[in-house]
All heavy atoms as an XYZ file, in Angstrom:
856
protein
N      20.887     -4.141     26.283
C      20.262     -5.395     26.079
C      18.835     -5.244     25.611
O      18.394     -5.975     24.735
C      20.212     -6.171     27.484
C      19.394     -7.422     27.333
C      21.646     -6.509     27.974
N      18.135     -4.271     26.152
C      16.723     -3.963     25.703
C      16.740     -3.578     24.301
O      15.920     -4.054     23.458
C      16.110     -2.895     26.543
C      15.907     -3.409     28.024
C      14.780     -2.386     25.978
C      15.500     -2.396     28.958
N      17.708     -2.676     23.864
C      17.724     -2.302     22.401
C      17.964     -3.520     21.560
O      17.380     -3.631     20.485
C      18.833     -1.269     22.228
C      18.460      0.124     22.778
O      17.367      0.329     23.034
O      19.494      0.847     22.963
N      18.809     -4.404     21.956
C      19.091     -5.712     21.221
C      17.867     -6.532     21.019
O      17.536     -7.062     19.967
N      17.121     -6.655     22.161
C      15.886     -7.371     22.105
C      14.822     -6.805     21.242
O      14.197     -7.510     20.468
C      15.340     -7.618     23.519
C      16.153     -8.428     24.427
C      15.549     -8.361     25.811
C      16.122     -9.962     23.916
N      14.753     -5.495     21.207
C      13.752     -4.797     20.392
C      14.187     -4.930     18.918
O      13.378     -5.203     18.057
C      13.749     -3.270     20.786
C      12.913     -2.530     19.707
C      13.102     -3.135     22.106
N      15.471     -4.788     18.644
C      15.971     -4.937     17.260
C      15.762     -6.382     16.741
O      15.494     -6.534     15.538
C      17.456     -4.563     17.282
N      15.875     -7.408     17.584
C      15.713     -8.777     17.146
C      14.288     -8.977     16.739
O      14.006     -9.856     15.870
C      16.078     -9.699     18.335
N      13.315     -8.286     17.197
C      11.938     -8.424     16.805
C      11.675     -7.891     15.400
O      10.688     -8.257     14.832
C      10.981     -7.679     17.745
C      10.926     -8.333     19.081
O      11.045     -9.507     19.247
N      10.587     -7.590     20.197
N      12.622     -7.191     14.837
C      12.466     -6.603     13.505
C      12.771     -7.695     12.366
O      12.536     -7.417     11.221
N      13.360     -8.784     12.770
C      13.754     -9.779     11.822
C      12.637    -10.848     11.666
O      12.357    -11.507     12.634
C      15.048    -10.423     12.197
C      16.138     -9.460     12.154
C      16.766     -8.888     13.223
C      16.715     -9.004     10.825
C      17.712     -7.952     13.239
C      17.722     -8.167     10.804
C      18.206     -7.581     12.005
O      19.245     -6.741     11.966
N      12.202    -11.058     10.498
C      11.259    -12.159     10.191
C      11.683    -12.717      8.823
O      12.267    -12.114      7.962
C       9.737    -11.671     10.021
O       9.709    -10.707      8.982
C       9.283    -11.032     11.321
N      11.380    -14.040      8.722
C      11.711    -14.655      7.388
C      10.428    -15.025      6.714
O       9.309    -15.247      7.352
C      12.543    -15.850      7.697
O      11.840    -16.822      8.558
N      10.491    -15.063      5.480
C       9.366    -15.429      4.692
C       9.808    -15.864      3.270
O      10.951    -15.657      2.937
N       8.940    -16.494      2.538
C       9.323    -16.980      1.295
C       9.446    -15.854      0.228
O       8.640    -14.959      0.271
C       8.194    -18.036      0.847
O       8.415    -18.359     -0.493
N      10.427    -16.018     -0.608
C      10.618    -15.076     -1.629
C       9.475    -15.167     -2.662
O       9.286    -14.234     -3.466
C      11.937    -15.236     -2.335
C      13.206    -14.826     -1.539
C      14.460    -15.188     -2.267
C      13.157    -13.392     -1.183
N       8.842    -16.297     -2.671
C       7.745    -16.540     -3.673
C       6.419    -16.155     -3.136
O       5.401    -16.082     -3.903
C       7.698    -17.957     -4.089
C       9.015    -18.420     -4.818
O       9.478    -17.534     -5.615
O       9.398    -19.547     -4.677
N       6.269    -15.695     -1.893
C       5.021    -15.374     -1.205
C       4.707    -13.956     -1.681
O       5.598    -13.101     -1.692
C       5.073    -15.480      0.198
N       3.439    -13.668     -1.898
C       3.038    -12.309     -2.227
C       3.127    -11.432     -0.961
O       2.792    -12.000      0.158
C       1.535    -12.251     -2.685
N       3.513    -10.198     -1.083
C       3.697     -9.321      0.071
C       2.283     -8.933      0.645
O       1.526     -8.292     -0.087
N       1.994     -9.223      1.838
C       0.740     -8.839      2.477
C       0.846     -7.511      3.210
O      -0.207     -6.930      3.608
C       0.322     -9.924      3.481
N       2.064     -7.013      3.436
C       2.177     -5.789      4.210
C       2.118     -4.507      3.329
O       2.084     -3.453      3.860
C       3.524     -5.852      4.917
C       4.752     -6.032      4.004
O       4.569     -6.418      2.809
O       5.890     -5.603      4.421
N       1.929     -4.638      2.091
C       1.804     -3.447      1.171
C       0.335     -3.156      0.942
O      -0.295     -3.813      0.017
C       2.525     -3.713     -0.154
C       4.048     -3.770     -0.026
O       4.528     -3.173      0.920
O       4.573     -4.462     -0.839
N      -0.388     -2.358      1.766
C      -1.744     -2.036      1.518
C      -2.017     -0.812      0.836
O      -3.173     -0.477      0.586
C      -2.538     -2.018      2.848
C      -1.990     -2.478      4.068
O      -0.927     -3.236      3.967
O      -2.460     -2.217      5.132
N      -1.076      0.000      0.523
C      -1.320      1.305     -0.027
C      -1.838      1.049     -1.483
O      -1.347      0.135     -2.292
C      -0.002      2.121     -0.176
N      -2.809      1.848     -1.936
C      -3.339      1.684     -3.271
C      -2.317      1.834     -4.363
O      -2.379      1.125     -5.382
C      -4.366      2.825     -3.444
C      -4.686      3.319     -2.046
C      -3.425      2.888     -1.252
N      -1.330      2.691     -4.174
C      -0.357      2.929     -5.217
C       0.635      1.752     -5.444
O       1.319      1.594     -6.373
C       0.487      4.124     -4.945
O       1.146      3.997     -3.656
N       0.638      0.816     -4.361
C       1.468     -0.282     -4.433
C       0.694     -1.599     -4.658
O       1.275     -2.685     -4.472
C       2.350     -0.411     -3.154
O       1.475     -0.497     -2.030
C       3.275      0.759     -2.967
N      -0.555     -1.472     -5.074
C      -1.438     -2.689     -5.171
C      -0.810     -3.653     -6.206
O      -0.753     -4.829     -5.998
C      -2.796     -2.239     -5.619
N      -0.370     -3.163     -7.336
C       0.259     -4.006     -8.384
C       1.495     -4.630     -7.945
O       1.842     -5.790     -8.162
C       0.526     -3.246     -9.676
C      -0.813     -2.797    -10.333
O      -1.835     -3.427    -10.051
N      -0.719     -1.793    -11.214
N       2.284     -3.827     -7.069
C       3.531     -4.310     -6.608
C       3.319     -5.354     -5.535
O       4.100     -6.364     -5.513
C       4.178     -3.054     -5.919
C       5.698     -3.240     -5.762
C       6.234     -1.991     -5.307
N       7.520     -2.284     -4.591
C       7.786     -2.215     -3.382
N       6.930     -1.630     -2.512
N       8.890     -2.502     -2.912
N       2.306     -5.239     -4.691
C       2.041     -6.192     -3.659
C       1.562     -7.582     -4.271
O       1.800     -8.599     -3.547
C       0.984     -5.686     -2.669
N       0.969     -7.552     -5.448
C       0.378     -8.774     -5.987
C       1.593     -9.719     -6.486
O       1.433    -10.841     -6.679
C      -0.535     -8.423     -7.123
N       2.709     -9.022     -6.689
C       3.923     -9.867     -7.223
C       4.729    -10.450     -6.006
O       4.792     -9.862     -4.977
C       4.790     -9.009     -8.036
C       4.117     -8.382     -9.224
C       5.044     -7.546    -10.111
N       6.324     -7.165     -9.470
C       6.861     -6.006     -9.646
N       6.378     -5.143    -10.512
N       8.025     -5.706     -9.056
N       5.240    -11.650     -6.189
C       6.085    -12.241     -5.182
C       7.304    -11.338     -4.889
O       7.748    -10.524     -5.709
C       6.516    -13.537     -5.740
C       5.572    -13.791     -6.850
C       5.000    -12.516     -7.310
N       7.870    -11.467     -3.701
C       8.988    -10.685     -3.325
C      10.187    -10.894     -4.283
O      10.854     -9.812     -4.534
C       9.473    -10.964     -1.838
C      10.550    -10.307     -1.300
C      10.346     -8.785     -1.245
C      11.015    -10.746      0.086
N      10.382    -12.055     -4.703
C      11.428    -12.376     -5.581
C      11.394    -11.493     -6.890
O      12.390    -11.027     -7.462
C      11.495    -13.824     -5.972
N      10.204    -11.190     -7.293
C       9.987    -10.344     -8.459
C      10.145     -8.803     -8.168
O      10.345     -8.094     -9.016
C       8.639    -10.577     -9.109
C       8.616    -12.003     -9.846
C       7.182    -12.327    -10.373
O       6.428    -11.303    -10.541
O       6.931    -13.456    -10.658
N       9.856     -8.518     -6.895
C       9.873     -7.104     -6.495
C      11.296     -6.583     -6.036
O      11.525     -5.445     -5.935
C       8.956     -6.827     -5.361
C       7.571     -6.950     -5.875
C       6.561     -6.600     -4.638
N       6.571     -7.646     -3.621
C       6.549     -7.436     -2.341
N       6.452     -6.251     -1.899
N       6.504     -8.428     -1.477
N      12.256     -7.542     -5.899
C      13.591     -7.180     -5.458
C      14.185     -6.332     -6.476
O      14.109     -6.504     -7.757
C      14.444     -8.347     -5.300
C      14.114     -9.273     -4.000
C      15.045    -10.492     -4.040
C      14.263     -8.461     -2.764
N      14.693     -5.110     -6.056
C      15.301     -4.144     -6.948
C      14.338     -3.042     -7.327
O      14.788     -2.032     -7.916
N      13.092     -3.152     -7.026
C      12.121     -2.060     -7.210
C      12.527     -1.014     -6.355
O      12.991     -1.091     -5.191
C      10.674     -2.577     -6.999
C      10.087     -3.429     -8.012
O      10.775     -3.673     -9.038
O       8.935     -3.872     -7.856
N      12.083      0.278     -6.702
C      12.352      1.482     -5.927
C      11.415      1.363     -4.801
O      10.203      1.165     -4.923
C      12.159      2.734     -6.796
C      12.249      3.962     -5.947
C      13.146      2.773     -7.923
N      11.920      1.589     -3.555
C      11.120      1.710     -2.322
C      10.960      3.038     -1.877
O      11.989      3.700     -1.547
C      11.729      0.776     -1.278
C      10.966      0.607      0.011
O       9.853      1.241      0.034
O      11.359     -0.093      0.905
N       9.763      3.610     -1.891
C       9.553      5.008     -1.537
C      10.050      5.304      0.009
O      10.352      6.335      0.280
C       8.046      5.267     -1.687
C       7.578      4.070     -2.302
C       8.538      2.978     -2.329
N       9.958      4.305      0.778
C      10.340      4.543      2.220
C      11.904      4.738      2.318
O      12.290      5.401      3.238
C       9.972      3.252      3.031
N      12.649      4.168      1.327
C      14.100      4.420      1.303
C      14.478      5.881      1.217
O      15.403      6.404      1.784
C      14.763      3.568      0.314
C      15.069      2.231      0.701
S      15.932      2.036      2.270
C      17.457      2.687      1.854
N      13.636      6.627      0.404
C      13.921      8.082      0.228
C      13.770      8.761      1.603
O      14.622      9.645      1.895
C      12.924      8.618     -0.814
C      13.250     10.095     -1.165
C      12.341     10.547     -2.291
O      12.039      9.827     -3.242
O      11.989     11.738     -2.254
N      12.717      8.449      2.291
C      12.513      9.075      3.596
C      13.682      8.689      4.525
O      14.154      9.535      5.314
C      11.215      8.708      4.223
C       9.903      9.164      3.576
C       8.692      8.634      4.199
C       9.874     10.677      3.641
N      14.108      7.454      4.472
C      15.248      6.978      5.313
C      16.444      7.832      4.969
O      17.181      8.259      5.913
C      15.448      5.557      5.084
C      16.573      4.912      5.817
C      16.449      4.587      7.140
C      17.792      4.690      5.166
C      17.585      4.111      7.815
C      18.877      4.211      5.790
C      18.760      3.792      7.209
N      16.831      7.952      3.755
C      17.961      8.701      3.351
C      17.874     10.184      3.701
O      18.811     10.797      4.110
C      18.196      8.555      1.826
C      18.570      7.138      1.420
C      18.499      6.905     -0.088
O      18.090      7.776     -0.815
O      18.944      5.835     -0.536
N      16.627     10.813      3.584
C      16.568     12.218      3.928
C      16.697     12.337      5.535
O      17.326     13.272      5.912
C      15.152     12.607      3.557
C      14.972     12.859      2.018
C      13.550     13.200      1.618
O      12.677     13.338      2.474
O      13.341     13.378      0.373
N      16.178     11.387      6.275
C      16.414     11.456      7.678
C      17.853     11.388      8.019
O      18.307     12.163      8.867
C      15.628     10.327      8.316
C      15.930     10.184      9.854
C      15.376     11.102     10.707
C      16.760      9.291     10.340
C      15.664     11.109     12.042
C      17.104      9.206     11.615
C      16.504     10.084     12.582
N      18.549     10.571      7.458
C      20.071     10.488      7.766
C      20.811     11.663      7.251
O      21.861     11.913      7.764
C      20.621      9.162      7.192
C      20.281      7.955      7.989
N      20.720      7.890      9.369
C      19.488      6.970      7.850
C      20.242      6.757      9.822
N      19.515      6.196      8.970
N      20.298     12.392      6.290
C      20.860     13.565      5.852
C      20.516     14.752      6.841
O      21.338     15.638      7.159
C      20.421     13.891      4.403
O      20.875     12.837      3.565
C      21.127     15.246      4.011
N      19.336     14.778      7.283
C      18.713     15.822      8.081
C      19.282     15.773      9.537
O      19.568     16.750     10.157
C      17.214     15.792      8.122
C      16.476     16.865      8.769
C      16.924     18.233      8.176
C      15.042     16.606      8.692
N      19.469     14.564     10.080
C      19.775     14.409     11.544
C      21.097     15.136     11.894
O      21.038     15.831     12.855
C      19.865     12.849     11.811
N      22.147     15.048     11.143
C      23.279     15.850     11.606
C      23.164     17.371     11.439
O      23.614     18.107     12.312
C      24.434     15.446     10.648
C      23.924     14.252      9.866
C      22.484     14.177     10.076
N      22.276     17.726     10.528
C      21.989     19.232     10.413
C      21.211     19.676     11.632
O      21.442     20.819     12.134
C      21.236     19.471      9.122
C      22.014     19.168      7.785
C      21.076     19.224      6.674
C      23.236     20.058      7.624
N      20.258     18.906     12.061
C      19.522     19.174     13.273
C      20.456     19.337     14.485
O      20.199     20.185     15.345
C      18.437     18.169     13.517
C      17.255     18.269     12.531
C      16.311     17.086     12.732
C      16.494     19.542     12.528
N      21.419     18.473     14.613
C      22.296     18.518     15.708
C      23.119     19.780     15.730
O      23.583     20.215     16.834
C      23.186     17.327     15.748
C      22.511     15.984     16.074
C      23.363     14.763     15.910
O      24.642     14.963     15.753
O      22.829     13.658     16.024
N      23.387     20.397     14.611
C      24.123     21.643     14.537
C      23.357     22.865     14.992
O      23.936     23.870     15.318
C      24.670     21.872     13.130
C      25.671     20.837     12.645
C      26.007     21.031     11.162
O      25.557     21.987     10.576
O      26.760     20.144     10.629
N      22.061     22.710     15.016
C      21.188     23.912     15.416
C      21.366     24.113     16.951
O      21.593     23.192     17.724
C      19.765     23.626     15.143
C      19.362     23.426     13.643
C      17.848     23.064     13.613
C      19.647     24.685     12.899
N      21.086     25.349     17.276
C      21.195     25.652     18.738
C      19.886     25.218     19.373
O      18.916     24.836     18.786
C      21.452     27.104     19.045
C      20.317     28.049     18.540
O      19.181     27.634     18.461
O      20.627     29.251     18.196
N      19.878     25.098     20.738
C      18.763     24.547     21.480
C      17.419     25.330     21.192
O      16.425     24.603     21.002
C      19.055     24.560     22.972
C      17.958     23.966     23.792
C      17.701     22.452     23.538
O      18.759     21.802     23.161
O      16.600     22.045     23.695
N      17.416     26.537     21.081
C      16.172     27.344     20.822
C      15.703     26.987     19.449
O      14.392     26.745     19.374
C      16.493     28.845     20.859
C      15.223     29.661     20.627
C      15.522     31.210     20.580
N      16.391     31.456     19.478
C      16.719     32.625     19.100
N      16.286     33.691     19.822
N      17.415     32.875     18.020
N      16.464     26.887     18.410
C      15.981     26.581     17.124
C      15.391     25.159     17.111
O      14.342     24.876     16.476
C      17.054     26.697     16.049
C      17.425     28.155     15.806
O      16.644     29.027     16.173
O      18.505     28.385     15.164
N      16.136     24.109     17.699
C      15.575     22.798     17.833
C      14.222     22.776     18.539
O      13.304     22.090     18.127
C      16.587     21.903     18.473
C      17.579     21.388     17.524
C      18.327     20.161     18.112
N      18.946     20.488     19.377
C      20.177     20.782     19.635
N      21.038     20.738     18.627
N      20.605     21.032     20.833
N      14.166     23.530     19.637
C      12.977     23.576     20.391
C      11.703     24.201     19.608
O      10.645     23.688     19.608
C      13.110     24.432     21.723
C      11.945     24.402     22.670
C      12.290     24.997     23.944
N      11.154     25.009     24.828
C      10.939     25.841     25.743
N      11.808     26.836     26.051
N       9.828     25.865     26.432
N      12.029     25.226     18.883
C      10.983     25.897     18.024
C      10.500     24.859     16.978
O       9.283     24.700     16.736
C      11.476     27.251     17.391
C      11.592     28.253     18.466
C      10.506     27.591     16.277
C      12.334     29.503     17.935
N      11.428     24.151     16.287
C      11.026     23.165     15.254
C      10.207     21.985     15.992
O       9.197     21.635     15.408
C      12.219     22.506     14.708
C      13.008     23.438     13.684
C      14.326     22.765     13.214
C      12.153     23.800     12.487
N      10.642     21.567     17.156
C       9.859     20.585     17.886
C       8.486     21.030     18.212
O       7.455     20.254     18.020
C      10.615     20.145     19.092
C       9.821     19.226     20.045
C       9.478     17.929     19.431
O      10.225     17.401     18.546
N       8.396     17.311     19.803
N       8.342     22.240     18.746
C       6.957     22.732     19.016
C       6.142     22.847     17.782
O       4.917     22.592     17.780
C       7.133     23.974     19.821
C       7.551     23.867     21.191
S       7.418     25.403     22.183
C       8.819     26.267     21.667
N       6.661     23.452     16.633
C       5.957     23.679     15.408
C       5.571     22.438     14.722
O       4.381     22.220     14.395
C       6.733     24.577     14.512
C       5.996     25.049     13.325
C       4.778     25.867     13.591
N       4.102     26.157     12.355
C       2.890     25.607     12.053
N       2.263     24.900     12.959
N       2.305     25.896     11.048
N       6.499     21.524     14.536
C       6.173     20.398     13.657
C       5.968     19.107     14.479
O       5.258     18.228     14.041
C       7.354     20.167     12.686
C       7.508     21.368     11.699
C       8.616     22.152     11.929
C       6.568     21.573     10.822
C       8.779     23.314     11.093
C       6.682     22.737      9.912
C       7.809     23.445     10.063
N       6.602     19.045     15.663
C       6.301     17.825     16.502
C       5.082     17.871     17.324
O       4.376     16.873     17.521
N       4.831     19.089     17.866
C       3.643     19.297     18.667
C       2.554     20.026     17.908
O       1.412     20.268     18.518
C       3.994     20.063     19.985
C       5.026     19.356     20.746
C       5.642     20.250     21.895
O       5.178     21.415     22.082
N       6.564     19.753     22.645
N       2.761     20.402     16.706
C       1.722     21.101     15.836
C       1.138     22.290     16.493
O      -0.004     22.556     16.518
C       0.617     20.042     15.513
C      -0.110     20.559     14.222
O       0.518     21.273     13.342
O      -1.252     20.214     14.090
N       2.088     23.089     17.155
C       1.661     24.349     17.840
C       1.718     25.514     16.743
O       2.580     25.495     15.924
C       2.451     24.632     19.029
C       2.237     23.451     20.044
C       3.093     23.462     21.167
N       2.736     24.669     21.993
C       3.397     24.929     23.206
N       4.338     24.144     23.676
N       3.069     26.029     23.886
N       1.006     26.557     17.032
C       0.952     27.786     16.174
C       2.181     28.566     16.524
O       2.736     28.438     17.665
C      -0.303     28.551     16.287
O      -0.371     29.102     17.647
C      -1.539     27.738     15.998
N       2.475     29.486     15.598
C       3.640     30.407     15.801
C       3.273     31.273     17.027
O       4.163     31.663     17.863
C       3.934     31.219     14.672
C       4.464     30.452     13.443
C       4.684     31.259     12.203
O       4.414     32.466     12.219
N       5.139     30.619     11.122
N       1.980     31.636     17.177
C       1.635     32.530     18.307
C       1.775     31.768     19.675
O       2.300     32.370     20.684
C       0.209     32.918     18.173
N       1.399     30.505     19.634
C       1.617     29.676     20.806
C       3.054     29.555     21.222
O       3.441     29.666     22.425
C       0.981     28.333     20.715
C      -0.571     28.343     20.629
C      -1.116     26.964     20.251
O      -0.330     26.138     19.617
O      -2.263     26.702     20.532
N       3.924     29.332     20.262
C       5.348     29.194     20.437
C       5.917     30.474     20.959
O       6.625     30.553     21.945
C       6.074     28.791     19.222
C       5.607     27.371     18.683
C       7.595     28.718     19.353
C       6.051     27.001     17.330
N       5.508     31.581     20.373
C       5.945     32.891     20.804
C       5.623     33.137     22.260
O       6.424     33.704     23.035
N       4.382     32.821     22.629
C       3.937     33.058     23.994
C       4.703     32.312     25.038
O       5.040     32.774     26.011
C       2.417     32.712     24.065
N       5.052     31.084     24.594
C       5.864     30.282     25.546
C       7.288     30.709     25.711
O       7.855     30.650     26.769
C       5.824     28.781     25.087
C       6.563     27.851     26.077
C       6.328     26.365     25.939
O       5.212     26.078     25.465
O       7.272     25.588     26.085
N       7.780     31.227     24.578
C       9.170     31.622     24.566
C       9.417     33.128     24.967
O      10.524     33.531     25.078
C       9.854     31.307     23.194
C       9.983     29.797     22.799
C      10.633     29.790     21.411
C      10.707     29.043     23.776
N       8.242     33.859     24.996
C       8.390     35.222     25.417
C       8.880     36.082     24.228
O       9.504     37.170     24.397
N       8.615     35.671     22.889
C       8.869     36.459     21.816
C       7.595     36.624     20.959
O       6.611     35.992     21.195
C      10.049     35.770     20.987
C       9.649     34.408     20.563
C      11.363     35.810     21.754
C      10.661     33.741     19.609
N       7.627     37.532     20.037
C       6.497     37.675     19.210
C       6.275     36.618     18.159
O       7.203     35.895     17.815
C       6.543     39.091     18.447
O       7.526     38.947     17.440
N       5.107     36.548     17.580
C       4.790     35.583     16.563
C       5.664     35.826     15.320
O       6.145     34.937     14.641
C       3.260     35.685     16.179
C       2.855     34.700     15.016
C       3.017     35.364     13.682
O       2.789     36.613     13.533
N       3.279     34.611     12.681
N       5.880     37.158     15.072
C       6.673     37.511     13.891
C       8.121     37.085     14.061
O       8.762     36.510     13.067
C       6.688     39.063     13.630
C       7.499     39.517     12.496
S       7.003     38.791     10.919
C       5.441     39.598     10.662
N       8.651     37.104     15.305
C      10.034     36.673     15.594
C      10.063     35.070     15.370
O      11.023     34.616     14.820
C      10.467     36.981     16.945
C      10.758     38.398     17.081
C      11.059     38.809     18.555
O      10.181     38.606     19.403
N      12.206     39.385     18.771
N       8.972     34.438     15.782
C       8.983     32.969     15.573
C       8.922     32.592     14.116
O       9.762     31.737     13.654
C       7.755     32.298     16.241
C       7.616     30.958     15.955
C       7.847     32.496     17.851
N       8.171     33.392     13.409
C       8.034     33.181     11.954
C       9.426     33.424     11.263
O       9.911     32.556     10.482
C       7.097     34.139     11.277
O       7.100     34.062      9.862
N      10.170     34.443     11.599
C      11.480     34.667     11.030
C      12.506     33.597     11.424
O      13.274     33.248     10.592
C      11.967     36.111     11.535
C      11.174     37.207     10.884
C      11.757     38.581     11.331
N      10.973     39.611     10.774
C      10.635     40.676     11.347
N      10.975     40.917     12.550
N       9.913     41.643     10.668
N      12.438     33.235     12.650
C      13.333     32.147     13.140
C      13.042     30.802     12.397
O      14.063     30.156     11.972
C      13.226     31.980     14.575
C      13.816     33.030     15.526
C      13.322     32.848     16.943
C      15.293     33.053     15.381
N      11.804     30.503     12.229
C      11.454     29.275     11.529
C      11.916     29.395     10.026
O      12.489     28.372      9.503
C       9.907     29.052     11.511
C       9.348     28.252     12.654
C       7.844     28.379     12.737
C       9.899     26.890     12.751
N      11.644     30.521      9.442
C      12.101     30.641      7.976
C      13.573     30.518      7.852
O      14.083     29.841      6.915
C      11.616     32.047      7.504
O      10.272     32.083      7.400
N      14.370     31.164      8.731
C      15.868     31.141      8.735
C      16.313     29.653      8.901
O      17.115     29.145      8.231
C      16.381     32.014      9.752
C      17.941     32.132      9.721
C      18.569     32.820     10.851
N      18.468     31.866     11.969
C      18.303     32.215     13.243
N      18.253     33.442     13.652
N      18.290     31.270     14.150
N      15.752     29.041      9.983
C      16.195     27.638     10.258
C      15.872     26.724      9.142
O      16.644     25.852      8.765
C      15.507     27.147     11.582
O      15.799     28.069     12.618
C      15.929     25.846     12.016
N      14.617     26.725      8.580
C      14.237     25.839      7.493
C      15.018     26.125      6.263
O      15.392     25.139      5.616
C      12.722     26.043      7.204
C      11.810     25.524      8.365
C      10.375     25.844      7.977
C      11.988     24.012      8.596
N      15.364     27.380      5.983
C      16.269     27.672      4.787
C      17.635     27.105      4.996
O      18.204     26.539      4.125
C      16.291     29.233      4.585
N      18.073     27.124      6.238
C      19.481     26.620      6.552
C      19.446     25.010      6.417
O      20.322     24.453      5.793
C      19.807     26.900      8.009
C      21.113     26.409      8.446
C      21.398     26.962      9.855
N      22.579     26.294     10.434
C      22.936     26.329     11.674
N      22.236     27.046     12.519
N      24.016     25.656     12.063
N      18.378     24.436      6.885
C      18.257     22.993      6.761
C      18.111     22.491      5.292
O      18.778     21.580      4.854
C      17.078     22.421      7.563
C      17.187     22.505      9.108
C      15.931     22.190      9.687
C      18.341     21.707      9.648
N      17.360     23.302      4.614
C      17.127     23.024      3.122
C      18.455     23.089      2.416
O      18.749     22.226      1.511
C      16.052     24.004      2.572
C      15.283     23.491      1.359
C      14.230     24.472      0.989
N      13.035     24.495      1.980
C      12.651     25.490      2.733
N      13.284     26.702      2.503
N      11.755     25.442      3.583
N      19.199     24.226      2.626
C      20.455     24.433      1.955
C      21.438     23.304      2.284
O      22.097     22.704      1.472
C      20.994     25.776      2.256
N      21.387     22.888      3.576
C      22.353     21.787      3.974
C      21.944     20.427      3.416
O      22.808     19.726      3.016
N      20.657     20.160      3.239
C      20.221     18.920      2.473
C      20.550     18.984      1.027
O      20.869     17.877      0.417
C      18.756     18.667      2.744
C      18.512     18.295      4.146
S      16.826     17.818      4.410
C      16.779     16.142      3.631
N      20.494     20.096      0.344
C      20.835     20.148     -1.085
C      22.376     19.982     -1.351
O      22.646     19.493     -2.377
C      20.282     21.502     -1.657
C      18.774     21.649     -1.662
C      18.441     23.075     -2.144
C      18.209     20.624     -2.593
N      23.147     20.330     -0.382
C      24.570     20.243     -0.584
C      25.047     18.826     -0.184
O      26.176     18.538     -0.442
C      25.373     21.320      0.219
O      25.087     21.240      1.583
C      24.990     22.717     -0.298
N      24.256     18.134      0.577
C      24.708     16.806      1.089
C      24.618     15.815      0.026
O      24.044     15.888     -0.992
C      23.870     16.326      2.247
């Protein structure tokens, strides 16, 4: 029920002729000045991230717990390889090798998807 209520907050209606006020990025300034009706069909840079996430998510699920934990600490918590190694009881060099191997595996999986 809570998920449904949260999802319902994502729906808003607006005029297709109204200029988009939510586009504040400088690169989209010209795009934002046009009404939504004229922008329909334009390439949305956020969609690329969305598609990459949906390609990456299943690949992350295939990783073992240690590799996922290392990725989370490195990229989610912005910890150094030395900090990760100290917590896991392995050397910084081992962390570096594990990260390289895991990222290469994810990269290859995304290229084949």
